[in-house]
C-alpha positions in Angstrom: -79.4 -176.1 21.2 -81.0 -175.1 17.3 -79.9 -172.4 15.4 -83.3 -170.6 15.8 -83.1 -170.8 19.6 -79.5 -169.4 19.3 -80.9 -166.7 16.6 -83.5 -165.7 19.3 -80.7 -165.5 22.4 -78.6 -163.2 20.7 -81.9 -161.4 19.8 -83.1 -161.2 23.0 -79.7 -159.5 24.5 -78.7 -157.6 21.7 -81.2 -156.4 20.0 -81.7 -153.0 21.4 -77.9 -152.3 20.8 -78.1 -154.1 17.5 -80.6 -151.7 16.3 -79.3 -148.5 17.7 -76.0 -149.5 15.6 -77.7 -150.3 12.6 -76.6 -153.2 10.1 -73.8 -151.1 8.5 -71.8 -151.0 11.3 -73.3 -154.6 12.8 -72.1 -155.7 9.6 -68.3 -153.9 10.1 -68.2 -155.6 13.4 -69.4 -159.1 11.6 -66.2 -158.8 9.7 -64.1 -157.8 12.8 -64.6 -161.1 14.1 -64.3 -162.8 10.6 -60.6 -160.8 10.5 -60.1 -162.4 14.5 -60.8 -165.6 13.1 -58.5 -165.7 9.9 -55.4 -164.1 12.2 -56.3 -167.3 14.9 -56.1 -169.8 12.2 -53.3 -168.7 10.1 -51.2 -168.4 13.4 -52.3 -171.8 14.3 -53.7 -170.5 17.6 -55.9 -173.7 18.0 -56.9 -172.8 21.5 -58.7 -169.5 20.4 -60.6 -170.9 16.9 -63.3 -171.9 18.7 -64.3 -168.6 20.5 -63.4 -166.6 17.3 -66.3 -169.0 15.5 -68.4 -168.3 18.1 -68.0 -164.7 17.9 -68.4 -164.6 14.0 -71.4 -166.8 14.4 -73.1 -164.4 17.1 -72.5 -161.6 14.8 -73.9 -162.9 12.0 -77.2 -164.1 13.8 -77.1 -160.2 14.8 -77.0 -159.6 11.1 -79.8 -161.8 10.9 -82.1 -160.3 13.1 -81.5 -156.7 11.7 -82.2 -157.6 8.3 -85.3 -160.3 9.3 -83.9 -163.0 8.3 -84.5 -166.4 9.8 -81.1 -168.2 9.8 -82.4 -171.8 10.3 -84.8 -171.5 7.7 -82.2 -170.6 5.4 -79.8 -172.8 6.1 -82.2 -175.6 6.1 -83.4 -174.3 2.3 -79.9 -174.3 1.1 -78.7 -177.3 2.7 -81.5 -179.3 3.2 -79.5 -182.4 5.0 -78.3 -184.1 1.9 -75.5 -183.3 -0.8 -77.1 -181.2 -3.3 -74.4 -182.3 -5.7 -74.5 -186.1 -4.8 
């Protein structure tokens, strides 16, 4: 799955709910998921890390949708498949 495809999928499923919640509260949900990922990492819960990473990505995509950011475009601008330090 491409990044844009994932973001579009999140938009189709959650945009109405995310819009009602608004960007501020959606951002708080994103931070909560980052906290859950941190907790799983610190506790060494290797079986849970992937799930928490997926949650963080989904909430990040929701934020991008609410703010009109194309994640794939921005990622490719920032990380153009080459090392910017090399």
